[in-house]
C-alpha positions in Angstrom: -32.2 -3.4 -16.9 -28.8 -3.1 -14.0 -25.8 -1.6 -15.9 -22.2 -3.0 -14.7 -19.9 -1.4 -12.5 -16.7 -0.2 -14.5 -13.9 -2.4 -13.2 -11.1 -0.8 -10.9 -8.9 -1.0 -14.2 -11.4 1.0 -16.4 -11.6 3.5 -13.7 -8.1 4.1 -13.0 -7.8 4.5 -16.8 -10.9 7.2 -16.6 -9.1 9.0 -14.0 -5.7 8.9 -15.8 -7.6 10.7 -19.0 -9.1 13.1 -16.7 -5.8 14.4 -15.3 -4.0 14.3 -18.7 -6.5 16.3 -20.1 -6.8 18.9 -17.3 -3.0 19.2 -17.1 -3.1 20.3 -20.8 -4.8 23.5 -19.3 -6.9 24.6 -22.4 -10.0 23.5 -20.9 -12.8 25.9 -19.9 -13.7 26.4 -16.5 -16.7 24.9 -16.1 -15.4 21.5 -17.7 -12.3 21.9 -15.8 -14.3 21.9 -12.9 -17.0 19.2 -13.5 -13.9 16.9 -14.3 -12.1 17.9 -11.3 -15.2 16.5 -9.4 -15.6 13.4 -11.2 -11.7 12.9 -10.7 -12.4 13.3 -7.1 -15.3 11.1 -7.1 -13.4 8.1 -9.1 -10.4 8.8 -6.5 -12.7 8.0 -3.8 -14.2 4.8 -5.3 -10.5 3.8 -6.1 -9.1 4.4 -2.8 -12.6 2.2 -1.1 -11.4 -0.8 -3.6 -7.9 -0.7 -2.5 -8.9 -0.3 1.2 -11.4 -3.4 0.7 -8.9 -5.5 -1.6 -5.7 -4.9 1.3 -8.3 -6.0 4.1 -9.3 -9.5 2.3 -5.5 -9.8 1.6 -4.6 -9.1 5.3 -6.2 -12.5 6.3 -3.5 -15.2 5.5 -3.9 -18.8 5.9 -1.3 -21.0 7.5 -0.1 -24.4 6.9 -2.9 -25.7 9.4 -5.4 -23.9 7.6 -5.7 -21.2 10.4 -6.6 -17.7 9.2 -3.9 -15.1 10.3 -4.1 -11.5 10.2 -1.1 -10.0 8.0 0.5 -7.0 9.9 2.4 -4.9 8.0 5.7 -3.9 9.1 6.0 0.1 9.5 9.3 2.4 9.1 8.8 3.2 13.0 12.4 2.3 14.4 10.7 1.5 17.7 9.1 -1.5 15.6 12.2 -3.9 16.5 13.9 -4.1 13.1 11.6 -1.6 11.4 13.1 1.4 9.8 16.6 1.9 8.4 18.2 0.8 11.4 20.6 -2.4 12.2 23.2 -4.2 10.6 24.0 -3.4 6.9 22.5 0.0 7.1 24.7 3.1 6.2 24.0 4.9 9.1 26.1 2.3 11.5 
């Protein structure tokens, strides 16, 4: 019988519980190390899920039904309008 993988939200809650428990500071060293390793594993799995979701959401469908790749604007000022330069900025 196959066990269901926990959802993103369940894994995030588990990671938050681990962090909270470790922040209390009264955890024996061996247990702290084990929880830390589990937290790192969860963190990597969550990051992979976020990256996958970002790639999925990065494909948009225009009005004609054509798929377009979404390009996130950067804060790089050489990006013609990116960053904090331009009309209405405090650095004018």
